[in-house]
Backbone as XML, in Angstrom:
<?xml version="1.0"?>
<chain id="A" units="angstrom">
  <residue number="1" name="UNK">
    <atom name="N" x="1.767" y="5.667" z="-19.078"/>
    <atom name="CA" x="1.751" y="6.085" z="-17.696"/>
    <atom name="C" x="3.135" y="5.823" z="-17.109"/>
  </residue>
  <residue number="2" name="UNK">
    <atom name="N" x="3.700" y="6.808" z="-16.450"/>
    <atom name="CA" x="5.019" y="6.638" z="-15.855"/>
    <atom name="C" x="4.891" y="6.071" z="-14.447"/>
  </residue>
  <residue number="3" name="UNK">
    <atom name="N" x="5.998" y="5.576" z="-13.923"/>
    <atom name="CA" x="5.998" y="5.013" z="-12.574"/>
    <atom name="C" x="5.633" y="6.070" z="-11.535"/>
  </residue>
  <residue number="4" name="UNK">
    <atom name="N" x="5.962" y="7.337" z="-11.820"/>
    <atom name="CA" x="5.669" y="8.390" z="-10.852"/>
    <atom name="C" x="4.197" y="8.786" z="-10.850"/>
  </residue>
  <residue number="5" name="UNK">
    <atom name="N" x="3.483" y="8.566" z="-11.945"/>
    <atom name="CA" x="2.067" y="8.930" z="-11.992"/>
    <atom name="C" x="1.146" y="7.739" z="-11.723"/>
  </residue>
  <residue number="6" name="UNK">
    <atom name="N" x="1.680" y="6.535" z="-11.746"/>
    <atom name="CA" x="0.851" y="5.344" z="-11.530"/>
    <atom name="C" x="0.130" y="5.358" z="-10.188"/>
  </residue>
  <residue number="7" name="UNK">
    <atom name="N" x="0.813" y="5.705" z="-9.066"/>
    <atom name="CA" x="0.096" y="5.733" z="-7.788"/>
    <atom name="C" x="-1.040" y="6.751" z="-7.768"/>
  </residue>
  <residue number="8" name="UNK">
    <atom name="N" x="-0.849" y="7.904" z="-8.411"/>
    <atom name="CA" x="-1.911" y="8.904" z="-8.460"/>
    <atom name="C" x="-3.100" y="8.384" z="-9.249"/>
  </residue>
  <residue number="9" name="UNK">
    <atom name="N" x="-2.820" y="7.713" z="-10.347"/>
    <atom name="CA" x="-3.884" y="7.134" z="-11.165"/>
    <atom name="C" x="-4.630" y="6.052" z="-10.381"/>
  </residue>
  <residue number="10" name="UNK">
    <atom name="N" x="-3.902" y="5.257" z="-9.629"/>
    <atom name="CA" x="-4.510" y="4.222" z="-8.802"/>
    <atom name="C" x="-5.422" y="4.848" z="-7.754"/>
  </residue>
  <residue number="11" name="UNK">
    <atom name="N" x="-4.961" y="5.929" z="-7.137"/>
    <atom name="CA" x="-5.786" y="6.618" z="-6.137"/>
    <atom name="C" x="-7.055" y="7.181" z="-6.775"/>
  </residue>
  <residue number="12" name="UNK">
    <atom name="N" x="-6.934" y="7.780" z="-7.941"/>
    <atom name="CA" x="-8.104" y="8.314" z="-8.644"/>
    <atom name="C" x="-9.115" y="7.211" z="-8.941"/>
  </residue>
  <residue number="13" name="UNK">
    <atom name="N" x="-8.622" y="6.077" z="-9.412"/>
    <atom name="CA" x="-9.498" y="4.946" z="-9.722"/>
    <atom name="C" x="-10.175" y="4.432" z="-8.459"/>
  </residue>
  <residue number="14" name="UNK">
    <atom name="N" x="-9.425" y="4.318" z="-7.383"/>
    <atom name="CA" x="-9.992" y="3.838" z="-6.120"/>
    <atom name="C" x="-11.103" y="4.769" z="-5.639"/>
  </residue>
  <residue number="15" name="UNK">
    <atom name="N" x="-10.861" y="6.064" z="-5.692"/>
    <atom name="CA" x="-11.892" y="7.029" z="-5.277"/>
    <atom name="C" x="-13.139" y="6.918" z="-6.158"/>
  </residue>
  <residue number="16" name="UNK">
    <atom name="N" x="-12.924" y="6.801" z="-7.459"/>
    <atom name="CA" x="-14.051" y="6.700" z="-8.391"/>
    <atom name="C" x="-14.883" y="5.445" z="-8.133"/>
  </residue>
  <residue number="17" name="UNK">
    <atom name="N" x="-14.240" y="4.402" z="-7.629"/>
    <atom name="CA" x="-14.936" y="3.145" z="-7.340"/>
    <atom name="C" x="-15.521" y="3.117" z="-5.929"/>
  </residue>
  <residue number="18" name="UNK">
    <atom name="N" x="-15.348" y="4.214" z="-5.184"/>
    <atom name="CA" x="-15.926" y="4.307" z="-3.850"/>
    <atom name="C" x="-15.048" y="3.772" z="-2.727"/>
  </residue>
  <residue number="19" name="UNK">
    <atom name="N" x="-13.792" y="3.500" z="-3.019"/>
    <atom name="CA" x="-12.878" y="3.030" z="-1.978"/>
    <atom name="C" x="-12.508" y="4.186" z="-1.057"/>
  </residue>
  <residue number="20" name="UNK">
    <atom name="N" x="-12.387" y="3.896" z="0.214"/>
    <atom name="CA" x="-12.031" y="4.937" z="1.175"/>
    <atom name="C" x="-10.588" y="4.840" z="1.640"/>
  </residue>
  <residue number="21" name="UNK">
    <atom name="N" x="-9.910" y="3.758" z="1.261"/>
    <atom name="CA" x="-8.486" y="3.637" z="1.597"/>
    <atom name="C" x="-7.854" y="2.569" z="0.721"/>
  </residue>
  <residue number="22" name="UNK">
    <atom name="N" x="-6.528" y="2.641" z="0.663"/>
    <atom name="CA" x="-5.740" y="1.614" z="-0.010"/>
    <atom name="C" x="-4.730" y="1.112" z="1.012"/>
  </residue>
  <residue number="23" name="UNK">
    <atom name="N" x="-4.477" y="-0.169" z="1.002"/>
    <atom name="CA" x="-3.525" y="-0.750" z="1.939"/>
    <atom name="C" x="-2.514" y="-1.596" z="1.191"/>
  </residue>
  <residue number="24" name="UNK">
    <atom name="N" x="-1.295" y="-1.580" z="1.695"/>
    <atom name="CA" x="-0.227" y="-2.422" z="1.161"/>
    <atom name="C" x="0.408" y="-3.145" z="2.331"/>
  </residue>
  <residue number="25" name="UNK">
    <atom name="N" x="1.015" y="-4.253" z="2.054"/>
    <atom name="CA" x="1.701" y="-5.031" z="3.081"/>
    <atom name="C" x="3.141" y="-5.271" z="2.647"/>
  </residue>
  <residue number="26" name="UNK">
    <atom name="N" x="4.049" y="-5.147" z="3.589"/>
    <atom name="CA" x="5.452" y="-5.486" z="3.335"/>
    <atom name="C" x="6.028" y="-6.136" z="4.579"/>
  </residue>
  <residue number="27" name="UNK">
    <atom name="N" x="7.076" y="-6.871" z="4.391"/>
    <atom name="CA" x="7.757" y="-7.469" z="5.529"/>
    <atom name="C" x="8.486" y="-6.400" z="6.322"/>
  </residue>
  <residue number="28" name="UNK">
    <atom name="N" x="8.633" y="-6.636" z="7.615"/>
    <atom name="CA" x="9.346" y="-5.677" z="8.470"/>
    <atom name="C" x="10.806" y="-5.518" z="8.043"/>
  </residue>
  <residue number="29" name="UNK">
    <atom name="N" x="11.367" y="-6.544" z="7.442"/>
    <atom name="CA" x="12.771" y="-6.484" z="7.047"/>
    <atom name="C" x="12.951" y="-6.068" z="5.585"/>
  </residue>
  <residue number="30" name="UNK">
    <atom name="N" x="12.014" y="-5.275" z="5.068"/>
    <atom name="CA" x="12.093" y="-4.762" z="3.698"/>
    <atom name="C" x="12.022" y="-3.231" z="3.723"/>
  </residue>
  <residue number="31" name="UNK">
    <atom name="N" x="13.116" y="-2.577" z="4.129"/>
    <atom name="CA" x="13.080" y="-1.116" z="4.259"/>
    <atom name="C" x="12.855" y="-0.391" z="2.934"/>
  </residue>
  <residue number="32" name="UNK">
    <atom name="N" x="13.278" y="-0.983" z="1.820"/>
    <atom name="CA" x="13.067" y="-0.320" z="0.526"/>
    <atom name="C" x="11.578" y="-0.215" z="0.209"/>
  </residue>
  <residue number="33" name="UNK">
    <atom name="N" x="10.823" y="-1.261" z="0.467"/>
    <atom name="CA" x="9.375" y="-1.211" z="0.241"/>
    <atom name="C" x="8.729" y="-0.201" z="1.188"/>
  </residue>
  <residue number="34" name="UNK">
    <atom name="N" x="9.176" y="-0.180" z="2.425"/>
    <atom name="CA" x="8.629" y="0.776" z="3.389"/>
    <atom name="C" x="8.879" y="2.209" z="2.938"/>
  </residue>
  <residue number="35" name="UNK">
    <atom name="N" x="10.074" y="2.487" z="2.445"/>
    <atom name="CA" x="10.394" y="3.830" z="1.934"/>
    <atom name="C" x="9.507" y="4.176" z="0.741"/>
  </residue>
  <residue number="36" name="UNK">
    <atom name="N" x="9.289" y="3.199" z="-0.135"/>
    <atom name="CA" x="8.447" y="3.422" z="-1.310"/>
    <atom name="C" x="7.035" y="3.816" z="-0.893"/>
  </residue>
  <residue number="37" name="UNK">
    <atom name="N" x="6.427" y="3.056" z="0.010"/>
    <atom name="CA" x="5.060" y="3.354" z="0.438"/>
    <atom name="C" x="4.994" y="4.692" z="1.168"/>
  </residue>
  <residue number="38" name="UNK">
    <atom name="N" x="5.998" y="4.983" z="1.983"/>
    <atom name="CA" x="6.012" y="6.263" z="2.688"/>
    <atom name="C" x="6.170" y="7.420" z="1.714"/>
  </residue>
  <residue number="39" name="UNK">
    <atom name="N" x="6.926" y="7.223" z="0.641"/>
    <atom name="CA" x="7.078" y="8.263" z="-0.377"/>
    <atom name="C" x="5.759" y="8.545" z="-1.084"/>
  </residue>
  <residue number="40" name="UNK">
    <atom name="N" x="4.862" y="7.571" z="-1.102"/>
    <atom name="CA" x="3.532" y="7.773" z="-1.685"/>
    <atom name="C" x="2.611" y="8.527" z="-0.731"/>
  </residue>
  <residue number="41" name="UNK">
    <atom name="N" x="3.054" y="8.695" z="0.513"/>
    <atom name="CA" x="2.232" y="9.368" z="1.507"/>
    <atom name="C" x="1.534" y="8.405" z="2.447"/>
  </residue>
  <residue number="42" name="UNK">
    <atom name="N" x="1.785" y="7.105" z="2.285"/>
    <atom name="CA" x="1.182" y="6.105" z="3.164"/>
    <atom name="C" x="1.889" y="6.105" z="4.512"/>
  </residue>
  <residue number="43" name="UNK">
    <atom name="N" x="1.163" y="5.766" z="5.548"/>
    <atom name="CA" x="1.743" y="5.665" z="6.883"/>
    <atom name="C" x="1.561" y="4.234" z="7.385"/>
  </residue>
  <residue number="44" name="UNK">
    <atom name="N" x="2.504" y="3.750" z="8.179"/>
    <atom name="CA" x="2.374" y="2.395" z="8.709"/>
    <atom name="C" x="1.187" y="2.306" z="9.662"/>
  </residue>
  <residue number="45" name="UNK">
    <atom name="N" x="0.470" y="1.214" z="9.582"/>
    <atom name="CA" x="-0.654" y="1.006" z="10.499"/>
    <atom name="C" x="-0.152" y="0.687" z="11.896"/>
  </residue>
  <residue number="46" name="UNK">
    <atom name="N" x="-0.887" y="1.136" z="12.873"/>
    <atom name="CA" x="-0.502" y="0.875" z="14.258"/>
    <atom name="C" x="-1.346" y="-0.226" z="14.882"/>
  </residue>
  <residue number="47" name="UNK">
    <atom name="N" x="-2.539" y="-0.444" z="14.360"/>
    <atom name="CA" x="-3.464" y="-1.370" z="14.996"/>
    <atom name="C" x="-3.689" y="-2.658" z="14.217"/>
  </residue>
  <residue number="48" name="UNK">
    <atom name="N" x="-3.174" y="-2.732" z="13.004"/>
    <atom name="CA" x="-3.443" y="-3.890" z="12.171"/>
    <atom name="C" x="-2.486" y="-5.034" z="12.476"/>
  </residue>
  <residue number="49" name="UNK">
    <atom name="N" x="-3.040" y="-6.228" z="12.465"/>
    <atom name="CA" x="-2.252" y="-7.446" z="12.552"/>
    <atom name="C" x="-2.700" y="-8.315" z="11.395"/>
  </residue>
  <residue number="50" name="UNK">
    <atom name="N" x="-1.771" y="-8.722" z="10.568"/>
    <atom name="CA" x="-2.093" y="-9.557" z="9.424"/>
    <atom name="C" x="-1.800" y="-11.010" z="9.774"/>
  </residue>
  <residue number="51" name="UNK">
    <atom name="N" x="-2.757" y="-11.871" z="9.464"/>
    <atom name="CA" x="-2.594" y="-13.298" z="9.705"/>
    <atom name="C" x="-2.515" y="-14.020" z="8.371"/>
  </residue>
  <residue number="52" name="UNK">
    <atom name="N" x="-1.753" y="-15.088" z="8.342"/>
    <atom name="CA" x="-1.604" y="-15.864" z="7.114"/>
    <atom name="C" x="-1.690" y="-17.336" z="7.480"/>
  </residue>
  <residue number="53" name="UNK">
    <atom name="N" x="-2.420" y="-18.073" z="6.668"/>
    <atom name="CA" x="-2.523" y="-19.510" z="6.836"/>
    <atom name="C" x="-1.885" y="-20.175" z="5.623"/>
  </residue>
  <residue number="54" name="UNK">
    <atom name="N" x="-0.771" y="-20.854" z="5.835"/>
    <atom name="CA" x="-0.088" y="-21.530" z="4.739"/>
    <atom name="C" x="-0.839" y="-22.811" z="4.381"/>
  </residue>
  <residue number="55" name="UNK">
    <atom name="N" x="-0.946" y="-23.066" z="3.107"/>
    <atom name="CA" x="-1.671" y="-24.259" z="2.666"/>
    <atom name="C" x="-0.742" y="-25.346" z="2.175"/>
  </residue>
  <residue number="56" name="UNK">
    <atom name="N" x="0.551" y="-25.109" z="2.268"/>
    <atom name="CA" x="1.491" y="-26.148" z="1.824"/>
    <atom name="C" x="2.547" y="-26.395" z="2.876"/>
  </residue>
</chain>
């Protein structure tokens, strides 16, 4: 499987398993990751807020 077909394969698997969406998270200061996700057709969420609790 090539890097260009991996996201399509992931989407096919997600659909087959009954998933209705896939989500990824990146830091705001990581434009390369943002470009990558947008190239896959993903759009940034407008309403989501991610919380993290550090354990160390």
